[in-house]
N, C-alpha and C positions, 0 to 999 in steps of 0.2 A: 591584459592577459585573457580575460573572458571573451573579448571580441575576437582575438586571434584564434582561440579554441573553437568558437562557434563558426568562424570562417573555415577552419580546417574541417569541421564536421560537414559543413555545406558542400565543400569540395569532394569529400568522400561520398556523399549522397549522389552528387552528379556523376562521379566515376562509376558508382554502382549501377545507376540507371543506364549509362552508356554501355557498360559491360553486359547488362541484361539485354539491351537492344541488339548488341553485336551477336549475341548467341540466340537471337530470336528464331533463326532458321533451324536451330536444333530443337528436338522435341523435349529436351531437358530444360527445367526451370531452375535457376540458381538463386532466385530471390522471391520472396512473397511480400505483399504489401497489404495493410489493413488499417482501418480507422473507424471511429464512431464519434457521435456527438450526443451531449445531454443538454437539453433546453429546459429551463426550470422557471416556474412561477412560485413565489413565496409570499404568504400573507400571515400576519400575526394578529390582525384586527386591532392594532394599536398604532405602531409607528413604522411598520415595514409592509410594503406593497410593491413588489418589484419582479421584473423578469431578469434572467441572467443566463449566460452561456457557462454552465457549470464546468463542462469539459469538452474540448475538441482534441482528440488524440489521433496521432498518426504514428505508425511504426513500420520499419522495414527490417526484415530478418532473412537470413539465408534459409534455403530449402534443403531437404536431405540430399539433393543432387549436387549441392555446392561442394561438399567435401565429406569424406568418411569420418574425419576426426575434428575438423574445424568448423566453427559457425560464428555468426555475428548478429547483433541486434542494435538498432538505433531507434529511439522513440522520443517524440516531442509532444508537448501539450500546450494548448491555449485555453485560458480560463478567465472569466470575469473577476475571480478572486485574486488574480495576478495582474490586474490592470490591463488585460487583453494583450499581454506579452507572451510570446512563445518561450516555453521553458524546456531546455534540453534535459531529458531524464535519463533513460538507459543509453549508455554507450559502452557496449561490452563485446569482448572477444571470448569465445568459448572453445575449450579443447575437451574432447570426449574420447575416452578409451575404456572399453568394457563397461563396468558399473560405476566408473568414476567420471567426474566432470570438474573442470576448473573454469571459473568466471574471472575475467580480468577487465578492469575498467571502472566506469561509473555505474554503480548498481545500488539497490536497496539492501543493506545487510539483513540476512535471513533472521527474523525474529518475529514471533507471534504467528498465529494461524490466520486470522482475518486479514492481516496486512498483505498476505500473499494470495488472497482470493481476489481476482480482478474486480474492480469496482463496478464493471458492467454486469457482473453476476450477483453481486451483493443485493439482497432483496429490499434494502432500505437505501435512501438517497445518499447517506454518508456512512462511513465506518464509525464504530463506537468511539466516543471521545477519549476513553482511556487508551485505546490503540493509537490514535493520532498523537497523544501526549507522551506515552511512555515507551514507544519503540526507540531504538538508539538515537535516531536523528529526527525525532518528531518535531522539535523546535528548530531544526537546522536544515530543513529542506528534504528530509527523508533519505535522499541518495548520499552516497559517499564514494570515494575513490580508493580501490584496494584490490585484494585478491581473495577469492572464496572457493573452497573445495566442497564437493558434493559426492555422496556415496549412496547408492540404492542397492539393497541386497537382491540377489537373484530371484527370491520368492516374493519380492515387492513388499515385504512386511516392515523393513527397516529403512528409514531415510535419515541421513545425518549431514549437517553442514558445519564448517568451521571457516572463519574469515579474519583477515587482518586489514584494517582500514586507517586512513588519515585520522579520522575521529572528530572532524569539525564540519561535516556536511558539505553542501555545495553552494551556500549563500556567499562564500568568500573563498579565496585561495590564499593559503599561507605559505610563502616561500621558506620561512624559518619556523616550521612546525615542531613543537616539542611534545605534542600529544600522541595518543595511540588509542585505537579501538579494537578489541578482540571480541568476537562473537561465536556462539555455538548454539545449534538447535538440533533436536532429535525428535522424530515422529515414528510411532509404531502403529501398524495397521492390523486390524483383526476382522474376522467374519466377512471375507471376500471384499475387503476395503470399505465396508459399510460403517465401521467404527475405527476411529483413530484417537490416540492420546499422545501427549509429549510435553516437552519443555523447551524453553529458550533461556540462555544466560548471556550476559555481556559484562565486560569490564572496560572502562575508559579512563585513561590518564588525561583528564580535561585540562586544556590550556586556554585560559581567558575566554570562556564561552558564555554567551547569553542564552540560557535555556528557558525561554519565556513561558512555555506551557507547564513548567514544573516549579520554577523559582520566581520570586519577585523581580520586576524589571530593573530594580536598582542593583541587583547582584550580578557581577561578572565572575563566573566560577572557575577556579582552578583547583584540581585535586582529584580524589578517587570518585568514580561514578560506577556503581554496581547495580545491576537490575536483573530480575528474572521473571519468567512468565510460564504459566501452566495452562494447558489447553486440552479440550476433549470435544469430539464431534461424532454424532450419529447421523448418517445420511442415506436416504433411498431416493428413488425417482420422485416420490410424492412428499417426503418429510425430511426436514433438516433441523437438527437441534445441536447447538454448539455453545460453549462457554469458555471464558478465559479469565485468568487472574494475573495481575501485574503488581510488581513491587519494585520500588527504586529507592536507593539510599546514597545520598551525596553528603558524606560526613555527617553533619548535624541535621540535614534536611531529609525528610522521608515523604514519599508519595505512594499511593496504592489505589487499586480499583479493580473492577471486574464488570463483565457484561454477560447476559444470557440472551440468546437469540433463537427464535423458532419460526419456521415457515412451513406451510402446507400447501400443496398444489392440487387443484381439482379442475380438470380440463385446461382451459387457458387462464384460469384465475389463480391467484396466489395471495394468501392471507399471511400477515407477518406481525409478530409481537416481539418486543425486546425490552429488557430492563438493564439500565446502565448506572454504575456508581463509580465516581472518581473523586479522590481527595488529594489535592495538591498542597503546596505550602504557601499559597498566595491568599492573603486575608480578604482581598476584594472580590474573589470569585465565589460562586455559589456551589456548594458540594452536594446539594439535594439531588436525589436520583432522578434520572431522565427516562421516561417511558415512550416508546414508539408503537403506534398502531398503524399498520400499513395494508394497502391493497394494491396489487399489480395485475394488469391485464396483459398477458403475453401474446401479443398479436402474431408474432413469429419468433417464439421463444425469446432469447435475449437480444436478437437482432433488431427487433422492433417491439417496443413495449411502452405502456403508460404506467406511471407510478403515482400513487397517492400515499403520502407519508405524514401522519399526524404525530406531533411530539409535544410533550409537556413535562413539567417537573412537579414532584409531589413534595409539599412542605407541611408537615404536621397534618397530613391527610387532606390538605387543600391543593387544588390544581392551580399552577401559575406558569407563566411564560409559554402559553400555548401558541403553536404555529402549525401551519399546514403547507406542504410543498406538493406541487404537481409537476411531474417531470416526464418528458418525452425522450426516449432513447432510440437512436437510429444508427445502424451500422452501414458503412459504405461498401 
């Protein structure tokens, strides 16, 4: 089934490129293409000393000339973390009218602030661990198949989303699915969009799921899965400060965590600090807080930059699990 689906998407991409070349004599552009790569070296001065292709992303999406109401986006990623295999991510059709928008297809359910900040803009080499773990499909491939609505008020102060999804991610396809995922998120903006605050909530009727970043590997979970998230951000051209809190309850299992992230820009330099805390239900994992101290040199803003990310855990005032990553990011 997955091979057939990927073949279908490949054929769609070919048709899109043919359509674009057909209309090349017209001044209008019906498609835009973009991509970037992140090359990384990691050293922990103990047992890790490696180079990796952290991300190689490509995406195709419609331009405003394509249609007044309809749009599309297809995105794929190659990563050393995925054994150098291309992973199909966004495959969505968008319908827009007025202040409303409907996304249909394979998308990330809207939940959390940082998860919807592009990774090429995040001032650290990775998102906060609690974000990766407690978004709806953090253990299930992030993406899901379903329908999501979006509304943005005329004064741009209010944004809200509501979605219905299969509820089991994209790592497998279930022909006989008895699960369900419902999501909702709202953000309110103040002070000319310099400050925003909001919340996310989700409910899942889980059907035989292995939720590895939250539950022990021995547990295949079926039942209620409820999570919520609170967030706030203050941002200017030079300063960004944001924080999020997450909570998850799966019957007798509970997980929670938060992070605080701050960055300051001066000329082409960017200094970053973050504090992360995540508590899961897995006895073998370490719940000590993680601190990141970073420095980025923005050669051409986010299109070309060098990143230095130092991370370590604090345990009873002692530093442990120190590692440093150096990453080069290049847009095509």
